[in-house]
N, C-alpha and C positions, 0 to 999 in steps of 0.2 A: 698530411692533408686529412688521409682518410682515418688518421687516428685522433684527432681533434673533434671529427665530425662523428664516431662514434662516439667521445666520451661526452660531447653534447646530445646526442639523442639517448645514451643512457640516462643524462641526468632531467631529462623533461619524459622519460617513461617514468623513473622514479615520482615526479612531482605527478604524473597525470594518472598513476596508477592509486596513488597516495589518494586523492581527489576521489577517483572512482572509486573507490573501498568505502569512503566515508558517505561519498553521494548514495550509495544501495545501502550501506546504512540507517540512511535518513528514512530511505523508502522501504525497506524491512519495517521502520520504526512505526512508521503511519499505517501499515498492516496489521502489524502488532499491536496496536492501540485498538485499533476495532475490530478486532478476535479474538483478543485475551482479557482474562480478569487482570491479569497483572500488568500493569503498564510498562511500556518501554520509555516511554517519553521521562524526564526529571519533572517532580513535583516543581522544582524551580523554572522549569519553563512557563507552564501552568501562571506560577505569579508571574514572572517578565509580563506573559500575555495580558493578562488582567491590568496590571498595571498602563499598559501600554493602550487598552481598552477605556479605561477614564482618561488617559490622554487627549484622546481623541473627542471623548466630550467635554473638554474643557475643564475638567474637573483634576485634581491630583493624583497622580501615581501614587499616594500613600494611604488612598481610601482603600487599598488591597492588604489587607494586613497581611503581616509578615514581610512586605514588599522593603528591604533597608538596604537600596541601591539608589544609584544615583539616577537623576530625573533623565539625563543623557541616556541611559539603556532605553526607558522605555519611550522615548522620544525616535531609538533607535529602531525599535521594535513595530512600530507602529503600522506599518507593512504586513505584518501581522492581521492585523483588521482589514485594511484596506484591500488588501490583494489574497493572502493566503497564509494558514495558521504555521507553513514550511517555512517561511523567508528567515526567520530568526536561526532558524538551524543551518541553514543556508550560509551566512554571516559566521555561525561560528566556526563550520567545519572551513570556511575561507579562511579565517584566522589562524585554524589551526596548520593549514599547508603553510600560510606566508610563515607561520612559526618557523617550520623547518627549514623554508628559504632563507630566512635570516640567520640560522644557526650554520647554513652552507656558507652564507656572505661573511661572518664572522669570523669562520674556519681558515677559509680563505683568505682573508686579509691579517690574520694572526700566524699567517706563513703555511697552512697544510696544503697540500697538491690539490686540485680538485678531484682527483678520484678519491682519494682519503676523506675530503670534507662531503665529498657525497654518500659514500658508507656510512661515517659518524653521523650525519644529519637525517641517515635512516633510521636510526634507533629512536629516533622523535617519531618520522612520516609512519613508520610501519607499525609504531609499538600502538598494539591494542587499548592501553589504559586513556591515551588522549583521544585515541579514535572513537570509543565509546563514549567519554564525557560530552566533546562536543555535539557528536551525531543523537544524544540524548537530550540537547538542548538546553546544556550549562554553559555561561559565560566565559569561563576562565580564560580560554583560548585568544579571548579580546586583549585579556592583561596580559599572556606570556608574550602575545606580538606586539603590545606596545614597549614593555620588560626590554625584548631581545630589540626590538626597533633603537630603543637607547641606547644600549652597548655599542650594537652597528653604527650610530653616529658619531657617538664619543672614541669608537677607534677608528673610524675616517678620520675624524678631527673635523667634524660639520657639528658644532657647538651650536648652532642655533633649533635647529634639528631635534639636537638630541636634547636640549630645553625644554620646548615644546612637546614632544612624547612625555617626557618623565614626568612633567606637571600635570598633564592630562592624565598617565597612568595613575598617580597619588592622587587623581581625583576621582579614578573610577574605584581603586579599591585602595584603602589608606595604608597598607603594609608596606608597598614599595618605599613609604619615606625612611625607611630603616637604612636606604642606599644612600642619602644624603652624605654621610658623614665620608662613608670612602670615596665617594664622588668630589667632595670637596678635598678633601686629603690628595686626592690623584690629579685633583686642577690647582695645586699650589703652582708657583713659579717653580717651573724647572731646574735652573742654575742653582736656585737655594737649596732645593729638595736634594739635589743631586750633592749637595756642600753637605749637607745633615746625614746621609746617608756614610758618607765617607769619615766623618768625627764621631769620634765618641760625645766628646764634653759640646753639646748642641746651647747653643745662643738662644736666650727665652726670644730674644730681641729679632733676632734673624726667623726662628719661628713663625713668629706671629706675623711679620714681614711676610713669609713666603703666601700669606693668604690674600695679598694687596694686589691683584693683579686684574687685569680686564677681561681674562677669560672667565676667571670664576665670578665675576662681578656681574658680567653677561650673563652667564647660565644660570645662577642665583637669579637674578634680576626677573628671565624672561619665565623660567618653572614657575617662581615663586608667582609673578605676573599672571601667568594662566590661570594656577589653581585660584586664585583668589578670585580672579573676575570671572571662573566660571561659579566658584562660589557663593560671591554676590550676587547675579544675576538669578540663582535657583534660591537663594535667600529672599530675594525678592518676590518671585514669583508664589515660595510654599513659604516661607518663613521658619519658625523654629522645627516643625516638623521635619525638614529637609534638614535640618544639624543633626539632630538628635537621632532621625532612622540612619541618617546614610555614614556618621562618625561618632559620635557620640555613645551610642548605642553598642557599639564594637568595643568602646571601652569598660562599660559597665556591665556586658552582656553576661547573666549566669546562665551556662547551658546545661543543664542537667540530666541530660540524653545519653546515651550511652557513648562514648567515641572513642578516640583512641587515646587522647587527652589522659595523662598520669593524673589529673586535677578533677576527673569530673564526677569522681566516687565522692571528695571530700564536699567539693559543690553539692551534690545531689544529698548528702547526710545533713550539711551546714542549710540547706533551701530557706529553713524557717527562722534562722538563727538572725541576731541583729547584727552578729560579725560580717555574715556572707557579702555584703557588700565590699566589705575589707579587704576579704579573703580574696576577693576577685582581681581586684586591683594588687594585691599582692602577686599574684601569681605570674603579673609581668615583669618582676623584679629580676629572677634569672636570665629571662630574654634579652630586659636592657642591660646586664652584666655581658653576657657570653656576646653580644651585638658590640658594645663598646671595645671589648677586648680583640675582639675578630677584625674590626674596621683597622685600631691600630696597627694589627701582626701582620697583615694581609692587605693593604689598599694598594699596595703596588702591583697589585696583580688584580686590578678591578673586576674582572669577569669571574674568579674563583672566591672574592672576597662576597660578592653578591649572592654567590650559588652558598656559600660558609651561613649568610645571613639567613636567606630564605628557610635553609634546610633546619637551620637551629630555631628560627621561627615557629616554624611547624610542629617542631617535635615537643618544642616547652609549651607552647600553646595551648590555653586555657578549653580551647574547642581544636579539635584536629579530625578530620574527615577525609576519604578519600581522595575527592576533587583537592583538597590541597596539596595532594603528592605533587599534582602537578604546576605548583609552583615553581619548585627546587627539579623536578624533574625536565623542566623548558631547558635549564643552563645545564645539565649534567654531560649535556654533549659536547658543550663547549669547555668541560673539564678534562674529560677523556682523554684526550690524542695527549694530554700531558701527564698522566699517572703512568707509574712503573709499575706498577702491580702487572704480574702475569695473567694469562687467559686463565688459568686454573684457579688463583685467587679472585679474580675479578667474578667470576661465575659462583665459588663460596660466597662471597658476598652479597652476590643477587638472591641467591637462592636462603640465605639465611635471611635477607631484609621480606622476603616471600613468606618464611616460615613464621617468622612473628605476627603477619598479619593473619597467618592462619590459626594459629594458637587464638589471636582475640576474638576472630571471626565464628570459631564454634561456638563459644559460651552465647555470645551475640545470637547468634541462632536460635538456641536455646531459650533465651530471652522474647524474644523477640516474636517468633514464629511456634512455641510449644508453649508458652507464659512458663517457664521456670525461674526460679529467683536465682540469676545466675551473676550478680552484681558483683559481686565479691572478686568474682574466677574473671570477669571481664575485667574488673579495676589490675587484677594481677597481672593478667597478661597485658594489658594496659604497661605497666611497670615494664616488665620485659619488654616489651618492644620498645619502649624509650630505651633501654639498655642498648638494648639492639641498634638503633641508630645512632646514637653517640657513640659505639664502638667503631660503627661504618665510619662516620665521620672522622674519629678518630685518624682510621687507616688510611684516608683520602688526602688528610692531611700529610702524613708521614712520608705516602707516596707520590706526593704531587709535586712535579718538578717546574718551577713560575716559570712564566714569560714576563721577562723586565722589559718594560718599554720606555727606550730612552730617547726617542723622537720628541724634539719640544712641537707643543702644542700650536696649530694652525686657528687661529682666530677667524670667524668666519659670521 
């Protein structure tokens, strides 16, 4: 009994401490912004707040230039105007800690002991990167919580809630749409899927028939229904501007600012070319091919497949900034317990990842703050970082020991 109480207490201490640290960072950020020239708060937070201010006046949040998110986010942050500017940051750090709780619950459902699950989820809760991003006012933690919530509900066979959270996550930011194919493959009829796994010669009719089941139909109907409903509502209110700024802009986006993407220098040099638009669209092709391949190869372990999808999407995206790393770092704790890497190998890969970023940050600093023309060096460092990320992904795939789920799905 005492041991059980001790474990519960340790878990509560971890979550309480992680929230307290984030709360302290929010308080420090307020002091820092009032006293320092270089601000602590992310510029995006001011964009969110300005959009919320337009919303409170009955105007479009897209009156704020560079606001390219769903109006739902602006609506959510209206207390920034009515109550206090810090409200949105509190929402973000709460979602950050909630993400840690969801990681813990998923790990327990996947068979880990409570103590091991607590240690693994601390890799997120005590990680300075998500701490800093959420406390500075970036909304990525909301999406992390939605994606993790979707995976938890699928793992726990709560398909209605999984579909609702998934539909909402795609509405909030379009990249989780890449999870659709592995989810569909996962929700095929279990006994037919098992027959396919045991047979080398697969029947096309049997394969197509595996998609005809009520679990998959219900999940697709609920998720698509919520997404389409929200899209229709906001299109009715804000018109074409909503569709363009929230979704279509990200397809045709040509961001020529220096970032980790291997494509940025090409897009920078061809910014005035009539082919620039087509080059931007062609950049999606490697992502598409890799996502299709990983979906088919790894869909039997949905969590690992989603991690690979996200890491691949970020690594090969035409825009890649540090906050994008959180998209797959939030899923990494779910993968770590199934890796056969030694501690030395794991630390080595982590140091390699940080070294790749450091080599990029050096020429980026000289460009941003010293005014030197280091575009070529930034691009070369970006290519090296791409190689580093690909090497790490290959190592994770090689050393991953999959969790095979053979339990039948429960329809809810």
